[in-house]
LUMMARZA-752221 format. One record per residue (C-alpha): residue in one letter; x, y, z; residue number from 1; chain. Coordinates in Angstrom, 1 decimal. Each point is the difference from the previous one (the first is absolute). Example, Ala and Ser with C-alpha at 12.3 -4.5 7.8 and 13.67 -1.06 7.14 Angstrom:
BEGIN
<pt><rest>a</rest><X>12.3</X><Y>-4.5</Y><Z>7.8</Z><nr>1</nr><kette>A</kette></pt>
<pt><rest>s</rest><X>1.4</X><Y>3.4</Y><Z>-0.7</Z><nr>2</nr><kette>A</kette></pt>
! end
This chain:
BEGIN
<pt><rest>m</rest><X>-1.3</X><Y>16.3</Y><Z>-4.5</Z><nr>1</nr><kette>A</kette></pt>
<pt><rest>t</rest><X>2.4</X><Y>2.8</Y><Z>1.2</Z><nr>2</nr><kette>A</kette></pt>
<pt><rest>r</rest><X>0.9</X><Y>2.7</Y><Z>-2.6</Z><nr>3</nr><kette>A</kette></pt>
<pt><rest>r</rest><X>3.7</X><Y>-1.6</Y><Z>0.9</Z><nr>4</nr><kette>A</kette></pt>
<pt><rest>s</rest><X>-1.0</X><Y>-3.1</Y><Z>-1.2</Z><nr>5</nr><kette>A</kette></pt>
<pt><rest>k</rest><X>-1.4</X><Y>1.3</Y><Z>-2.7</Z><nr>6</nr><kette>A</kette></pt>
<pt><rest>r</rest><X>3.1</X><Y>1.8</Y><Z>-1.4</Z><nr>7</nr><kette>A</kette></pt>
<pt><rest>d</rest><X>2.3</X><Y>-3.7</Y><Z>0.8</Z><nr>8</nr><kette>A</kette></pt>
<pt><rest>p</rest><X>-1.3</X><Y>-3.1</Y><Z>1.0</Z><nr>9</nr><kette>A</kette></pt>
<pt><rest>l</rest><X>2.9</X><Y>-1.6</Y><Z>1.7</Z><nr>10</nr><kette>A</kette></pt>
<pt><rest>k</rest><X>0.5</X><Y>2.6</Y><Z>1.4</Z><nr>11</nr><kette>A</kette></pt>
<pt><rest>s</rest><X>-3.3</X><Y>-0.9</Y><Z>2.2</Z><nr>12</nr><kette>A</kette></pt>
<pt><rest>l</rest><X>0.5</X><Y>-4.3</Y><Z>0.3</Z><nr>13</nr><kette>A</kette></pt>
<pt><rest>k</rest><X>3.9</X><Y>0.6</Y><Z>0.8</Z><nr>14</nr><kette>A</kette></pt>
<pt><rest>d</rest><X>-1.4</X><Y>2.5</Y><Z>3.2</Z><nr>15</nr><kette>A</kette></pt>
<pt><rest>t</rest><X>-3.0</X><Y>-2.9</Y><Z>0.8</Z><nr>16</nr><kette>A</kette></pt>
<pt><rest>l</rest><X>2.8</X><Y>-2.8</Y><Z>-0.4</Z><nr>17</nr><kette>A</kette></pt>
<pt><rest>r</rest><X>2.2</X><Y>1.5</Y><Z>2.2</Z><nr>18</nr><kette>A</kette></pt>
<pt><rest>r</rest><X>-2.4</X><Y>0.7</Y><Z>2.6</Z><nr>19</nr><kette>A</kette></pt>
<pt><rest>y</rest><X>0.0</X><Y>-3.9</Y><Z>-0.5</Z><nr>20</nr><kette>A</kette></pt>
<pt><rest>g</rest><X>3.5</X><Y>-1.3</Y><Z>0.5</Z><nr>21</nr><kette>A</kette></pt>
<pt><rest>l</rest><X>0.1</X><Y>-0.3</Y><Z>-3.8</Z><nr>22</nr><kette>A</kette></pt>
<pt><rest>t</rest><X>1.6</X><Y>0.9</Y><Z>-3.6</Z><nr>23</nr><kette>A</kette></pt>
<pt><rest>i</rest><X>-1.0</X><Y>1.1</Y><Z>-2.8</Z><nr>24</nr><kette>A</kette></pt>
<pt><rest>s</rest><X>1.6</X><Y>-3.5</Y><Z>-0.6</Z><nr>25</nr><kette>A</kette></pt>
<pt><rest>d</rest><X>-1.3</X><Y>-2.2</Y><Z>2.8</Z><nr>26</nr><kette>A</kette></pt>
<pt><rest>y</rest><X>-3.4</X><Y>0.9</Y><Z>-1.4</Z><nr>27</nr><kette>A</kette></pt>
<pt><rest>h</rest><X>0.4</X><Y>-1.5</Y><Z>-3.1</Z><nr>28</nr><kette>A</kette></pt>
<pt><rest>q</rest><X>1.8</X><Y>-2.6</Y><Z>1.0</Z><nr>29</nr><kette>A</kette></pt>
<pt><rest>k</rest><X>-3.8</X><Y>-0.6</Y><Z>1.9</Z><nr>30</nr><kette>A</kette></pt>
<pt><rest>l</rest><X>-1.7</X><Y>0.4</Y><Z>-3.1</Z><nr>31</nr><kette>A</kette></pt>
<pt><rest>k</rest><X>1.9</X><Y>-3.0</Y><Z>-1.6</Z><nr>32</nr><kette>A</kette></pt>
<pt><rest>d</rest><X>-0.5</X><Y>-2.1</Y><Z>2.5</Z><nr>33</nr><kette>A</kette></pt>
<pt><rest>q</rest><X>-4.1</X><Y>1.0</Y><Z>0.1</Z><nr>34</nr><kette>A</kette></pt>
<pt><rest>h</rest><X>0.7</X><Y>-0.9</Y><Z>-3.7</Z><nr>35</nr><kette>A</kette></pt>
<pt><rest>y</rest><X>-0.8</X><Y>3.5</Y><Z>-0.7</Z><nr>36</nr><kette>A</kette></pt>
<pt><rest>g</rest><X>-3.6</X><Y>0.0</Y><Z>1.6</Z><nr>37</nr><kette>A</kette></pt>
<pt><rest>c</rest><X>-2.1</X><Y>0.4</Y><Z>3.1</Z><nr>38</nr><kette>A</kette></pt>
<pt><rest>a</rest><X>1.9</X><Y>-2.2</Y><Z>3.4</Z><nr>39</nr><kette>A</kette></pt>
<pt><rest>i</rest><X>-4.3</X><Y>-1.1</Y><Z>-0.3</Z><nr>40</nr><kette>A</kette></pt>
<pt><rest>c</rest><X>-1.4</X><Y>0.3</Y><Z>-2.2</Z><nr>41</nr><kette>A</kette></pt>
<pt><rest>g</rest><X>2.6</X><Y>-0.4</Y><Z>-2.5</Z><nr>42</nr><kette>A</kette></pt>
<pt><rest>q</rest><X>-1.5</X><Y>3.4</Y><Z>-2.6</Z><nr>43</nr><kette>A</kette></pt>
<pt><rest>a</rest><X>3.1</X><Y>0.6</Y><Z>-2.4</Z><nr>44</nr><kette>A</kette></pt>
<pt><rest>d</rest><X>-2.2</X><Y>3.1</Y><Z>-1.2</Z><nr>45</nr><kette>A</kette></pt>
<pt><rest>f</rest><X>-0.5</X><Y>3.0</Y><Z>1.7</Z><nr>46</nr><kette>A</kette></pt>
<pt><rest>g</rest><X>-1.0</X><Y>2.5</Y><Z>-1.8</Z><nr>47</nr><kette>A</kette></pt>
<pt><rest>g</rest><X>3.3</X><Y>1.7</Y><Z>-0.3</Z><nr>48</nr><kette>A</kette></pt>
<pt><rest>l</rest><X>0.2</X><Y>0.3</Y><Z>4.2</Z><nr>49</nr><kette>A</kette></pt>
<pt><rest>r</rest><X>3.0</X><Y>-1.5</Y><Z>2.0</Z><nr>50</nr><kette>A</kette></pt>
<pt><rest>l</rest><X>-1.0</X><Y>-3.2</Y><Z>2.6</Z><nr>51</nr><kette>A</kette></pt>
<pt><rest>s</rest><X>0.0</X><Y>1.1</Y><Z>3.3</Z><nr>52</nr><kette>A</kette></pt>
<pt><rest>v</rest><X>2.8</X><Y>-0.4</Y><Z>2.8</Z><nr>53</nr><kette>A</kette></pt>
<pt><rest>d</rest><X>-2.2</X><Y>-1.8</Y><Z>2.4</Z><nr>54</nr><kette>A</kette></pt>
<pt><rest>h</rest><X>1.3</X><Y>-0.8</Y><Z>4.1</Z><nr>55</nr><kette>A</kette></pt>
<pt><rest>d</rest><X>-0.7</X><Y>-0.3</Y><Z>2.7</Z><nr>56</nr><kette>A</kette></pt>
<pt><rest>h</rest><X>-1.8</X><Y>2.1</Y><Z>2.2</Z><nr>57</nr><kette>A</kette></pt>
<pt><rest>q</rest><X>2.5</X><Y>-1.3</Y><Z>3.3</Z><nr>58</nr><kette>A</kette></pt>
<pt><rest>t</rest><X>2.8</X><Y>-0.7</Y><Z>-1.0</Z><nr>59</nr><kette>A</kette></pt>
<pt><rest>g</rest><X>0.0</X><Y>2.5</Y><Z>-4.1</Z><nr>60</nr><kette>A</kette></pt>
<pt><rest>s</rest><X>1.4</X><Y>-3.4</Y><Z>-1.4</Z><nr>61</nr><kette>A</kette></pt>
<pt><rest>v</rest><X>-0.2</X><Y>-0.4</Y><Z>-3.6</Z><nr>62</nr><kette>A</kette></pt>
<pt><rest>r</rest><X>-2.0</X><Y>-2.6</Y><Z>-0.9</Z><nr>63</nr><kette>A</kette></pt>
<pt><rest>g</rest><X>-1.5</X><Y>0.0</Y><Z>-3.5</Z><nr>64</nr><kette>A</kette></pt>
<pt><rest>l</rest><X>-0.7</X><Y>2.9</Y><Z>-3.5</Z><nr>65</nr><kette>A</kette></pt>
<pt><rest>l</rest><X>-3.7</X><Y>-0.2</Y><Z>-0.1</Z><nr>66</nr><kette>A</kette></pt>
<pt><rest>c</rest><X>-2.4</X><Y>1.6</Y><Z>-2.2</Z><nr>67</nr><kette>A</kette></pt>
<pt><rest>t</rest><X>-2.1</X><Y>3.6</Y><Z>1.2</Z><nr>68</nr><kette>A</kette></pt>
<pt><rest>g</rest><X>-3.2</X><Y>-2.9</Y><Z>0.6</Z><nr>69</nr><kette>A</kette></pt>
<pt><rest>c</rest><X>1.7</X><Y>-2.4</Y><Z>1.0</Z><nr>70</nr><kette>A</kette></pt>
<pt><rest>n</rest><X>1.8</X><Y>2.2</Y><Z>2.8</Z><nr>71</nr><kette>A</kette></pt>
<pt><rest>v</rest><X>-3.2</X><Y>2.3</Y><Z>0.5</Z><nr>72</nr><kette>A</kette></pt>
<pt><rest>g</rest><X>-2.0</X><Y>-3.2</Y><Z>0.7</Z><nr>73</nr><kette>A</kette></pt>
<pt><rest>l</rest><X>2.7</X><Y>-1.4</Y><Z>3.2</Z><nr>74</nr><kette>A</kette></pt>
<pt><rest>g</rest><X>-0.1</X><Y>2.9</Y><Z>1.2</Z><nr>75</nr><kette>A</kette></pt>
<pt><rest>h</rest><X>-4.3</X><Y>-0.4</Y><Z>-0.1</Z><nr>76</nr><kette>A</kette></pt>
<pt><rest>f</rest><X>0.2</X><Y>-2.7</Y><Z>2.4</Z><nr>77</nr><kette>A</kette></pt>
<pt><rest>r</rest><X>2.8</X><Y>1.9</Y><Z>2.1</Z><nr>78</nr><kette>A</kette></pt>
<pt><rest>e</rest><X>3.3</X><Y>-2.7</Y><Z>-0.9</Z><nr>79</nr><kette>A</kette></pt>
<pt><rest>n</rest><X>-2.1</X><Y>-2.9</Y><Z>2.2</Z><nr>80</nr><kette>A</kette></pt>
<pt><rest>p</rest><X>0.0</X><Y>-3.1</Y><Z>-1.5</Z><nr>81</nr><kette>A</kette></pt>
<pt><rest>e</rest><X>-3.0</X><Y>-1.6</Y><Z>2.0</Z><nr>82</nr><kette>A</kette></pt>
<pt><rest>v</rest><X>-2.3</X><Y>2.8</Y><Z>-1.9</Z><nr>83</nr><kette>A</kette></pt>
<pt><rest>l</rest><X>1.2</X><Y>-0.8</Y><Z>-3.3</Z><nr>84</nr><kette>A</kette></pt>
<pt><rest>i</rest><X>-0.3</X><Y>-3.9</Y><Z>0.4</Z><nr>85</nr><kette>A</kette></pt>
<pt><rest>r</rest><X>-3.8</X><Y>0.3</Y><Z>0.9</Z><nr>86</nr><kette>A</kette></pt>
<pt><rest>a</rest><X>0.1</X><Y>2.5</Y><Z>-3.5</Z><nr>87</nr><kette>A</kette></pt>
<pt><rest>a</rest><X>1.2</X><Y>-2.7</Y><Z>-1.7</Z><nr>88</nr><kette>A</kette></pt>
<pt><rest>d</rest><X>-2.2</X><Y>-2.5</Y><Z>1.8</Z><nr>89</nr><kette>A</kette></pt>
<pt><rest>y</rest><X>-3.1</X><Y>2.5</Y><Z>0.0</Z><nr>90</nr><kette>A</kette></pt>
<pt><rest>l</rest><X>1.1</X><Y>-0.2</Y><Z>-4.1</Z><nr>91</nr><kette>A</kette></pt>
<pt><rest>i</rest><X>-0.1</X><Y>-3.2</Y><Z>-1.1</Z><nr>92</nr><kette>A</kette></pt>
<pt><rest>q</rest><X>-3.4</X><Y>-1.1</Y><Z>2.6</Z><nr>93</nr><kette>A</kette></pt>
<pt><rest>h</rest><X>-1.9</X><Y>2.6</Y><Z>-1.8</Z><nr>94</nr><kette>A</kette></pt>
<pt><rest>e</rest><X>1.5</X><Y>-0.7</Y><Z>-4.0</Z><nr>95</nr><kette>A</kette></pt>
<pt><rest>t</rest><X>-2.6</X><Y>-0.3</Y><Z>-2.3</Z><nr>96</nr><kette>A</kette></pt>
! end
């Protein structure tokens, strides 16, 4: 976290949103549309951190708001749906 974001978290959020062409109002509407939780896991309590703006790295279009875990998870799977499906299949096959 930068010194600026520690002093003014709203400015940090606005800077992030500007990068994706969103306003604070857009962010709050997305939160409302997602029932105030992560678009993937639905977690609503994310330890006081704000949800990350998830976007397509090819087109730049915003997909939704994600908790840190889900956002990082997508990155680790290289945003590849086939790999994510194989990972889900693997987990299902090895359920205990």
